[in-house]
C-alpha positions as CSV (number, residue, x, y, z in Angstrom):
1,M,97.4,101.8,105.8
2,V,100.1,101.9,102.9
3,S,96.8,103.7,100.7
4,D,96.7,106.3,103.7
5,L,100.1,107.4,102.8
6,C,99.2,108.1,99.3
7,E,96.2,110.5,100.1
8,S,98.9,112.8,101.3
9,K,99.7,115.5,98.2
10,D,103.1,115.2,98.8
11,I,103.1,111.5,98.5
12,Q,103.8,110.3,95.2
13,S,104.2,106.1,96.1
14,V,104.5,104.0,99.1
15,A,105.4,100.3,98.9
16,L,105.5,97.7,102.1
17,L,108.2,95.1,101.5
18,D,108.2,91.7,103.4
19,G,111.5,90.5,104.6
20,D,112.7,88.6,101.3
21,G,112.5,92.3,99.5
22,F,108.7,91.2,97.9
23,V,106.4,94.1,97.6
24,K,103.5,93.0,99.7
25,A,101.3,96.5,99.2
26,I,102.1,99.3,96.9
27,E,99.9,102.6,95.7
28,P,99.8,103.4,92.9
29,N,100.0,99.5,91.4
30,Q,102.3,100.0,88.5
31,E,104.9,97.5,87.3
32,K,107.5,100.3,87.3
33,N,106.6,100.8,90.8
34,N,107.0,97.5,92.1
35,H,110.4,96.7,90.4
36,L,111.9,100.1,91.8
37,M,110.8,100.1,95.2
38,S,111.9,96.3,95.8
39,Q,115.5,97.3,94.6
40,L,115.3,100.3,96.9
41,G,114.2,98.2,100.0
42,N,117.0,95.2,99.1
43,N,120.0,97.9,98.6
44,L,118.8,100.5,101.4
45,N,117.4,98.3,104.3
46,D,120.6,96.3,104.9
47,S,122.1,98.8,107.4
48,K,121.8,97.4,111.2
49,E,122.7,100.9,112.5
50,F,119.3,102.5,111.3
51,Q,115.9,102.4,112.0
52,S,115.0,104.7,108.8
53,T,117.3,106.2,105.9
54,T,116.1,109.2,103.7
55,L,117.2,109.9,100.3
56,I,117.5,113.5,98.7
57,T,117.4,114.0,95.2
58,D,116.5,116.7,93.0
59,K,113.5,115.2,92.1
60,H,112.2,113.1,95.0
61,I,112.8,112.3,98.6
62,I,113.1,109.0,99.3
63,M,112.1,107.5,102.7
64,V,113.0,104.2,103.8
65,Q,111.8,102.6,107.1
66,K,112.5,99.5,109.1
67,L,109.4,97.4,110.5
68,E,108.8,94.4,112.5
69,R,109.0,91.0,110.5
70,N,112.2,92.6,108.9
71,Y,109.3,94.3,107.0
72,T,110.0,97.4,105.0
73,L,108.3,100.6,104.3
74,I,109.2,103.2,101.2
75,A,107.5,106.3,100.3
76,F,108.7,108.5,97.6
77,C,107.9,111.6,97.9
78,L,108.2,115.2,96.3
79,A,111.3,117.3,96.7
80,K,109.0,120.0,97.4
81,C,107.2,118.8,100.6
82,N,106.8,119.7,104.1
83,L,109.6,117.1,105.3
84,G,108.3,117.1,109.1
85,A,104.6,116.4,108.0
86,I,106.0,113.4,106.0
87,R,108.1,112.1,108.8
88,H,105.4,112.7,110.9
89,Q,102.9,110.7,108.9
90,I,105.6,107.9,108.3
91,S,105.6,107.4,112.0
92,A,102.2,107.2,112.9
93,A,102.0,104.5,110.0
94,T,105.2,102.8,110.9
95,D,103.3,102.5,114.6
96,R,100.0,101.0,113.1
97,L,102.0,98.7,110.8
98,N,104.3,97.5,113.4
99,A,101.2,96.9,115.7
100,Y,99.8,94.8,113.2
101,L,102.7,93.0,112.2
102,K,103.2,92.1,116.0
103,A,99.7,90.8,116.1
104,S,99.6,88.8,112.9
105,S,102.6,86.8,114.1
106,R,101.3,85.1,116.8
């Protein structure tokens, strides 16, 4: 599911982190991505108020989505992407990942 999101031309990198902030899946799999995604997940997913957080910078849009079992999905997107389309893709991936995480916890 993580690699499916990277098929979008606007998404540069996607990671799935567990509740401890360890990278469980990442595309593309590069050492610098692992460290950065882990740091982002730990720093941005502390809020109990929000299910998702979006950061907009001059070069990237970073989307952080909370999942079941305290997992986190992080997507790095191009700053000039179609944000509505990306949010739709993230929402669909979130639904699929949550269903998987619920089923695997039984």
